[in-house]
TIDO-921577 format. One line per field, with one value per atom (N, C-alpha, C): chain; x, y, z. Coordinates in pm, whole numbers, plus 50000, padded with zeros to 5 digits. Layout:
<nodes>
unit = c(A  ...);
X = c(X  ...);
Y = c(Y  ...);
Z = c(Z  ...);
</nodes>
This chain:
<nodes>
unit = c(A  A  A  A  A  A  A  A  A  A  A  A  A  A  A  A  A  A  A  A  A  A  A  A  A  A  A  A  A  A  A  A  A  A  A  A  A  A  A  A  A  A  A  A  A  A  A  A  A  A  A  A  A  A  A  A  A  A  A  A  A  A  A  A  A  A  A  A  A  A  A  A  A  A  A  A  A  A  A  A  A  A  A  A  A  A  A  A  A  A  A  A  A  A  A  A  A  A  A  A  A  A  A  A  A  A  A  A  A  A  A  A  A  A  A  A  A  A  A  A  A  A  A  A  A  A  A  A  A  A  A  A  A  A  A  A  A  A  A  A  A  A  A  A  A  A  A  A  A  A  A  A  A  A  A  A  A  A  A  A  A  A  A  A  A  A  A  A  A  A  A  A  A  A  A  A  A  A  A  A  A  A  A  A  A  A  A  A  A  A  A  A  A  A  A  A  A  A  A  A  A  A  A  A  A  A  A  A  A  A  A  A  A  A  A  A  A  A  A  A  A  A  A  A  A  A  A  A  A  A  A  A  A  A  A  A  A  A  A  A  A  A  A  A  A  A  A  A  A  A  A  A  A  A  A  A  A  A  A  A  A  A  A  A  A  A  A  A  A  A  A  A  A  A  A  A  A  A  A  A  A  A  A  A  A  A  A  A  A  A  A  A  A  A  A  A  A  A  A  A  A  A  A  A  A  A  A  A  A  A  A  A  A  A  A  A  A  A  A  A  A  A  A  A  A  A  A  A  A  A  A  A  A  A  A  A  A  A  A  A  A  A  A  A  A  A  A  A  A  A  A  A  A  A  A  A  A  A  A  A  A  A  A  A  A  A  A  A  A  A  A  A  A  A  A  A  A  A  A  A  A  A  A  A  A  A  A  A  A  A  A  A  A  A  A  A  A  A  A  A  A  A  A  A  A  A  A  A  A  A  A  A  A  A  A  A  A  A  A  A  A  A  A  A  A  A  A  A  A  A  A  A  A  A  A  A  A  A  A  A  A  A  A  A  A  A  A  A  A  A  A  A  A  A  A  A  A  A  A  A  A  A  A  A  A  A  A  A  A  A  A  A  A  A  A  A  A  A  A  A  A  A  A  A  A  A  A  A  A  A  A  A  A  A  A  A  A  A  A  A  A  A  A  A  A  A  A  A  A  A  A  A  A  A  A  A  A  A  A  A  A  A  A  A  A  A  A  A  A  A  A  A  A  A  A  A  A  A  A  A  A  A  A  A  A  A  A  A  A  A  A  A  A  A  A  A  A  A  A  A  A  A  A  A  A  A  A  A  A  A  A  A  A  A  A  A  A  A  A  A  A  A  A  A  A  A  A  A  A  A  A  A  A  A  A  A  A  A  A  A  A  A  A  A  A  A  A  A  A  A  A  A  A  A  A  A  A  A  A  A  A  A  A  A  A  A  A  A  A  A  A  A  A  A  A  A  A  A  A  A  A  A  A  A  A  A  A  A  A  A  A  A  A  A  A  A  A  A  A  A  A  A  A  A  A  A  A  A  A  A  A  A  A  A  A  A  A  A  A  A  A  A  A  A  A  A  A  A  A  A  A  A  A  A  A  A  A  A  A  A  A  A  A  A  A  A  A  A  A  A  A  A  A  A  A  A  A  A  A  A  A  A  A  A  A  A  A  A  A  A  A  A  A  A  A  A  A  A  A  A  A  A  A  A  A  A  A  A  A  A  A  A  A  A  A  A  A  A  A  A  A  A  A  A  A  A  A  A);
X = c(08576  08664  08718  08878  08909  08999  08972  09048  09120  09180  09364  09341  09355  09371  09500  09552  09672  09650  09735  09737  09842  09793  09864  09993  10119  10233  10238  10194  10199  10076  10022  09922  10010  10101  10204  10257  10264  10345  10492  10566  10685  10783  10789  10833  10855  10699  10671  10732  10697  10757  10942  11011  11115  11203  11105  11134  11134  11005  10986  11102  11163  11302  11347  11425  11533  11531  11410  11361  11472  11358  11397  11574  11570  11780  11824  11782  11891  11824  11738  11677  11785  11811  11870  11999  12106  12251  12186  12175  12188  12144  12071  12037  12187  12248  12362  12482  12502  12586  12567  12451  12433  12482  12501  12559  12655  12740  12904  12938  12904  12928  12909  12839  12796  12935  12967  13055  13182  13213  13368  13337  13222  13225  13282  13175  13242  13352  13413  13527  13626  13638  13682  13704  13565  13557  13626  13644  13690  13854  13918  14036  14093  13947  14002  14040  13932  13911  14039  14117  14222  14370  14350  14430  14443  14337  14306  14340  14330  14388  14564  14616  14763  14741  14700  14781  14762  14682  14665  14751  14808  14881  15042  15036  15200  15182  15099  15134  15152  15066  15082  15269  15306  15443  15519  15512  15589  15555  15476  15479  15488  15554  15589  15765  15779  15928  16004  16138  16232  16248  16318  16342  16501  16527  16663  16755  16823  16902  16991  17023  17095  17261  17322  17449  17532  17632  17731  17844  17952  18090  18185  18205  18326  18452  18513  18669  18766  18850  18944  19067  19163  19306  19361  19430  19523  19661  19704  19866  19920  20015  20153  20237  20302  20367  20510  20525  20597  20760  20816  20949  21074  21122  21255  21337  21360  21442  21595  21695  21874  21936  22008  22053  22182  22181  22299  22442  22529  22667  22760  22765  22831  23012  23115  23243  23273  23346  23395  23514  23546  23692  23811  23929  24012  24073  24146  24248  24368  24409  24493  24685  24755  24857  24942  25020  25088  25246  25219  25315  25493  25583  25681  25749  25719  25809  25732  25772  25697  25717  25601  25604  25575  25633  25599  25660  25775  25778  25834  25767  25757  25615  25621  25513  25404  25394  25271  25337  25226  25236  25172  25177  25082  24953  24910  24752  24700  24806  24762  24625  24558  24476  24484  24484  24480  24362  24292  24182  24171  24076  24073  24113  24093  24137  24257  24343  24479  24492  24564  24601  24619  24537  24525  24476  24562  24519  24590  24612  24728  24580  24555  24439  24523  24439  24491  24396  24514  24493  24539  24603  24672  24803  24859  24996  25102  25234  25310  25318  25326  25331  25254  25092  24979  24984  25046  25043  25174  25252  25384  25352  25282  25229  25108  25034  24973  24986  25088  25189  25293  25339  25405  25572  25578  25688  25751  25858  25927  25932  25927  25928  26086  26154  26260  26200  26221  26224  26303  26264  26352  26399  26486  26592  26512  26406  26332  26279  26161  26061  26137  26005  26049  25956  25950  25903  25747  25677  25480  25491  25603  25557  25675  25638  25817  25745  25841  25808  25848  25753  25884  25835  25901  25904  25894  25860  25826  26029  26071  26182  26201  26076  26124  26017  26045  25970  25834  25781  25851  25892  25938  26017  25938  25972  25870  25720  25705  25577  25601  25592  25624  25432  25442  25371  25394  25272  25296  25281  25375  25335  25323  25156  25141  25070  25129  25125  25097  25161  25181  25100  25058  24971  25008  24959  24982  24883  24841  24755  24778  24877  24839  25016  24932  25058  25066  25173  25203  25266  25245  25257  25326  25467  25492  25544  25522  25522  25422  25475  25376  25270  25287  25256  25160  25152  25080  24972  24840  24731  24604  24516  24396  24270  24202  24099  24016  24035  23977  24087  24212  24278  24393  24334  24437  24527  24568  24773  24850  24978  25032  25018  25043  24989  24880  24753  24613  24622  24510  24483  24320  24335  24163  24070  24025  23951  23896  24014  24042  23995  24048  23981  23843  23763  23702  23553  23638  23578  23543  23598  23602  23593  23557  23519  23409  23351  23260  23277  23103  23113  23179  23261  23311  23478  23475  23631  23583  23699  23724  23847  23876  23959  24029  24177  24208  24354  24356  24462  24566  24729  24789  24892  24965  25049  25114  25168  25271  25251  25110  25046  24963  25010  24933  24872  24819  24690  24671  24518  24547  24401  24357  24196  24180  24130  24076  23961  23978  23819  23761  23653  23626  23449  23483  23455  23273  23162  23052  22991  23043  22994  23009  22937  22962  23085  23117  23190  23335  23317  23509  23540  23424  23393  23526  23605  23718  23850  23819  23961  23958  24064  24039  24158  24122  24248  24325  24395  24459  24553  24551  24619  24654  24812  24878  24900  24895  24944  25018  25033  25152  25174  25137  25104  24965  24867  24756  24798  24876  24948  24952  24912  24959  25061  25114  25281  25310  25203  25234  25068  25049  24903  24945  24874  24830  24711  24689  24557  24590  24480  24501  24358  24415  24329  24326  24194  24135  24239  24311  24352  24522  24555  24717  24681  24635  24675  24674  24669  24668  24805  24879  25006  25128  25190  25332  25456  25472  25540  25688  25737  25839  25773  25642  25617  25641  25677  25733  25836);
Y = c(30419  30476  30482  30486  30435  30631  30652  30781  30752  30822  30799  30909  30875  30999  30940  31047  31066  30991  30854  30818  30892  30827  30898  30795  30859  30827  30703  30712  30650  30545  30515  30413  30318  30387  30287  30168  30056  30002  30005  29915  29963  29949  29841  29862  29954  30041  30130  30300  30279  30397  30435  30317  30295  30302  30271  30279  30430  30525  30675  30704  30685  30789  30748  30657  30587  30700  30730  30812  30907  31008  31120  31170  31075  31081  31099  30986  30970  31149  31173  31318  31423  31421  31538  31497  31405  31355  31365  31383  31437  31592  31648  31776  31855  31812  31820  31830  31729  31699  31789  31822  31907  32051  32065  32234  32273  32132  32108  32139  32029  31980  32217  32287  32382  32480  32450  32568  32525  32393  32321  32390  32370  32419  32609  32628  32801  32821  32743  32803  32734  32657  32572  32744  32768  32878  32993  33007  33133  33120  33018  32992  32991  32946  32959  33075  33142  33266  33346  33347  33382  33334  33195  33128  33207  33249  33289  33426  33504  33638  33650  33575  33523  33488  33415  33393  33487  33555  33671  33811  33797  33911  33883  33734  33655  33705  33647  33706  33809  33905  34048  34075  34055  34075  34037  33914  33833  33873  33915  33941  34155  34196  34328  34359  34478  34442  34464  34426  34364  34504  34553  34697  34647  34855  34844  34821  34750  34803  34903  34901  35057  35014  35038  35030  35026  34918  34913  34980  35023  35073  35003  34968  34856  34937  34897  34968  34915  34974  34938  35018  34936  34962  35044  35120  35210  35144  35116  34987  35082  34994  35145  35117  35250  35252  35179  35108  35040  35088  35059  35114  35125  35228  35206  35153  35029  34977  35075  35046  35132  35063  35138  35116  35052  34917  34844  34892  34885  34946  34828  34776  34666  34700  34653  34730  34686  34802  34745  34649  34580  34465  34551  34559  34661  34549  34614  34577  34494  34396  34341  34376  34436  34487  34428  34464  34390  34312  34221  34139  34231  34263  34314  34213  34107  33967  33824  33719  33595  33533  33505  33419  33329  33183  33029  32943  32931  32857  32890  33021  33050  33001  33021  32999  33032  33212  33283  33355  33359  33339  33438  33495  33619  33585  33499  33463  33433  33472  33445  33615  33545  33642  33659  33781  33809  33894  33851  33864  33912  33944  33970  33863  33764  33645  33565  33634  33555  33578  33481  33458  33303  33321  33183  33049  32950  32872  32881  32969  33010  33122  33077  33159  33228  33321  33410  33254  33303  33158  33049  33005  32882  32898  32786  32799  32776  32829  32836  32707  32603  32454  32435  32441  32414  32544  32620  32774  32699  32660  32608  32498  32422  32309  32330  32453  32488  32527  32571  32721  32641  32520  32427  32518  32552  32608  32602  32676  32678  32801  32840  32970  33034  33150  33200  33327  33274  33400  33537  33672  33767  33800  33839  33913  33966  34052  34090  33964  34073  34014  33967  33878  33831  33693  33645  33497  33485  33621  33638  33671  33755  33777  33851  33788  33751  33736  33798  33794  33677  33641  33504  33538  33547  33517  33374  33369  33231  33202  33056  33055  33038  32983  33003  33146  33228  33381  33337  33477  33606  33703  33829  33888  33975  34075  34195  34154  34033  33956  33919  33953  33915  33853  33775  33702  33719  33761  33801  33627  33666  33531  33560  33548  33639  33526  33490  33397  33265  33234  33067  33068  33183  33182  33262  33252  33375  33453  33593  33662  33760  33795  33930  33876  33988  33994  34131  34130  34291  34257  34363  34330  34456  34447  34531  34485  34368  34336  34392  34442  34473  34371  34210  34175  34048  34052  34020  34071  34057  34132  34086  34166  34122  34037  34008  33906  34028  34162  34276  34330  34239  34311  34408  34452  34598  34562  34668  34666  34798  34742  34811  34945  35063  35168  35224  35131  35157  35345  35387  35513  35511  35588  35604  35560  35652  35608  35508  35418  35305  35217  35242  35110  35226  35295  35290  35240  35243  35162  35020  34954  34826  34823  34913  34851  34925  35049  35117  35178  35168  35256  35163  35041  34980  35030  35134  35225  35318  35336  35532  35524  35647  35718  35805  35850  35911  35956  36094  36140  36165  36120  36119  36250  36254  36386  36429  36312  36334  36358  36367  36381  36269  36166  36045  36002  35894  35842  35740  35687  35542  35472  35366  35320  35233  35181  35099  35032  34887  34835  34722  34718  34682  34589  34462  34346  34327  34304  34347  34257  34115  33977  33976  33946  33951  33824  33715  33632  33681  33776  33854  33991  33995  34117  34149  34060  34081  34121  34141  34122  34268  34300  34437  34426  34486  34490  34624  34693  34841  34876  34996  35040  35168  35198  35292  35376  35522  35541  35668  35714  35833  35884  35995  36105  36024  35974  35892  35771  35684  35580  35481  35369  35264  35235  35234  35161  35043  35060  34914  34871  34774  34730  34578  34512  34469  34396  34267  34227  34138  34096  34072  34068  33996  34046  34173  34268  34401  34416  34351  34428  34372  34350  34313  34412  34410  34494  34614  34699  34825  34885  34770  34793  34834  34939  34932  34846  34891  34762  34734  34865  34826  34738  34689  34657  34500  34410  34314  34269);
Z = c(24776  24764  24904  24940  25034  25119  25268  25314  25436  25384  25498  25582  25702  25833  25920  25961  26075  26163  26172  26313  26418  26534  26628  26653  26648  26677  26811  26882  27031  26999  26912  26850  26766  26730  26604  26701  26641  26695  26697  26809  26871  26741  26669  26539  26437  26393  26354  26373  26538  26590  26574  26597  26539  26408  26320  26185  26159  26242  26192  26295  26391  26448  26387  26287  26246  26137  26073  25943  25944  26071  26100  26133  26210  26260  26136  25980  25870  25786  25813  25747  25774  25955  26018  25961  25978  25889  25788  25685  25516  25534  25585  25560  25580  25749  25821  25683  25674  25542  25437  25404  25296  25343  25446  25494  25491  25542  25524  25414  25296  25205  25124  25156  25043  25184  25259  25364  25256  25242  25207  25064  24981  24868  24864  24936  24945  24952  25079  25098  24988  24918  24817  24655  24677  24578  24623  24727  24800  24764  24787  24799  24593  24506  24383  24365  24392  24370  24419  24479  24542  24531  24426  24385  24223  24173  24054  24063  24139  24151  24204  24282  24274  24130  24064  23973  23820  23865  23800  23815  23914  23995  23968  23962  23925  23782  23693  23547  23455  23576  23530  23613  23712  23730  23626  23588  23502  23379  23317  23166  23215  23322  23303  23330  23240  23164  23319  23337  23412  23370  23556  23649  23607  23536  23523  23630  23691  23816  23828  23952  23930  23905  23837  23793  23916  23947  24028  24048  24035  23976  24001  23941  23919  23976  24074  24130  24045  24014  23882  23970  23996  24007  23908  23943  23883  23836  23701  23692  23739  23816  23825  23679  23712  23602  23606  23451  23426  23396  23500  23529  23401  23385  23259  23308  23187  23270  23287  23375  23394  23266  23179  23107  23104  23072  23080  23021  23098  23030  23033  22877  22901  22833  22894  22887  22732  22657  22517  22576  22562  22554  22477  22608  22501  22469  22344  22213  22364  22291  22366  22344  22419  22411  22311  22231  22175  22262  22298  22429  22434  22540  22534  22552  22565  22565  22589  22502  22495  22607  22708  22813  22773  22766  22733  22842  22888  22980  23119  23152  23267  23393  23505  23558  23491  23512  23449  23334  23207  23059  22992  22889  22819  22847  22849  22860  23035  23066  23256  23261  23382  23397  23570  23603  23775  23823  23923  23949  24097  24143  24313  24385  24360  24435  24398  24299  24304  24139  24083  23925  23901  23757  23743  23867  23836  23994  24111  24148  24250  24300  24411  24485  24638  24663  24802  24941  25020  25143  25079  24978  24950  25037  25106  25151  25021  25071  24950  24901  24944  24854  24824  24828  24705  24632  24642  24513  24433  24445  24356  24297  24343  24262  24170  24134  24131  23954  24015  23903  23851  23866  23845  23816  23981  23993  24152  24131  24276  24305  24430  24483  24513  24512  24528  24651  24752  24885  24856  24827  24864  24952  24956  25064  25213  25203  25270  25348  25455  25493  25675  25714  25809  25839  26009  26002  25971  25971  25958  25836  25707  25642  25539  25416  25330  25180  25077  24944  24875  24771  24668  24561  24455  24287  24249  24114  24052  24013  24047  24007  23874  23761  23636  23559  23702  23562  23573  23565  23498  23667  23595  23668  23700  23766  23793  23843  23911  23979  24121  24195  24350  24406  24523  24604  24729  24854  24923  25035  25132  25226  25349  25381  25525  25607  25713  25830  25765  25689  25593  25474  25445  25370  25233  25111  24989  25010  25021  25032  24952  24891  24803  24663  24561  24446  24395  24355  24347  24173  24080  23964  23903  23798  23697  23602  23643  23443  23308  23227  23134  23061  23076  22973  23053  23184  23301  23323  23293  23241  23329  23403  23477  23370  23388  23320  23216  23273  23154  23087  23059  23017  23042  23190  23219  23258  23288  23328  23380  23326  23327  23163  23193  23071  23053  23137  23112  23162  23109  23166  23260  23344  23425  23331  23173  23138  23131  23070  23015  23157  23275  23438  23405  23402  23434  23300  23184  23079  23113  23188  23215  23352  23482  23608  23631  23570  23613  23732  23823  23943  24044  23996  24150  24150  24059  24068  24146  24249  24304  24248  24262  24285  24353  24368  24470  24442  24476  24428  24552  24502  24649  24665  24771  24759  24679  24586  24496  24368  24357  24230  24165  24180  24147  24178  24121  24117  24143  24258  24340  24287  24196  24125  24265  24312  24382  24353  24269  24237  24358  24422  24498  24428  24425  24360  24376  24320  24379  24440  24433  24490  24605  24701  24843  24847  24804  24833  24834  24782  24736  24773  24818  24903  25036  25051  25175  25033  24892  24823  24709  24712  24658  24514  24398  24319  24316  24323  24330  24220  24143  24034  24090  24048  24107  23967  23986  23847  23862  23778  23731  23604  23571  23442  23365  23444  23416  23381  23362  23320  23473  23443  23564  23552  23644  23636  23749  23832  23921  24012  23978  24013  24128  24195  24309  24364  24370  24387  24548  24610  24742  24822  24954  25067  25123  25159  25142  25277  25389  25525  25482  25353  25383  25231  25094  25034  25034  25181  25167  25253  25331  25343  25235  25306  25209  25182  25086  24995  25131  25201  25310  25407  25461  25549  25544  25423  25430  25345);
</nodes>
């Protein structure tokens, strides 16, 4: 039988003492490592527990019904009322009056049209020479007048039609011939009602001292605002009318 008894550490050889010391240190390192691993596992477990709690909370949140948000009122603008269109007054064309004479070979014919700016191809502002060429005529100067203003008539007619030459230019047309009419077929013999039916609110009517009437048409086109068309009426019928530049058409006949 063999008996073993403890051998004092100092009686061991140096190599054995070194081996014992190394074994002790190694044991301490292993114990420390084991303790650290427990802490990490505990922390990891805590994190997992917390993650699980968060996941559970998120799951409960996602499974909960959506909260109904408070409806935000949508501001709508009140539409403007649709404007009622103004009635369009379309003048009913007047019947062409039966001509009192047939004007075929004259400078101005039954189909000529008087406007606020002239007659046919003769326009206010032309020289007498250019106007005669446009009308295919020559002018006969009337005895009255002076160097700055005088009146002419076409050599080949018609009669009762005069043009005023002011400062070397055609500026006015006076008409008493029943067959020379405006673009709206207005002229000698028409009434105030017929004038209004064609010219509308651009026509102003004034009563003269002798009981007659003067109806003045002012064009709406800004390019023609320097010109006028004036009708003289007796017993509610046009007896003469004139067209021309506003600064000249207002003059009395005897002034030229």
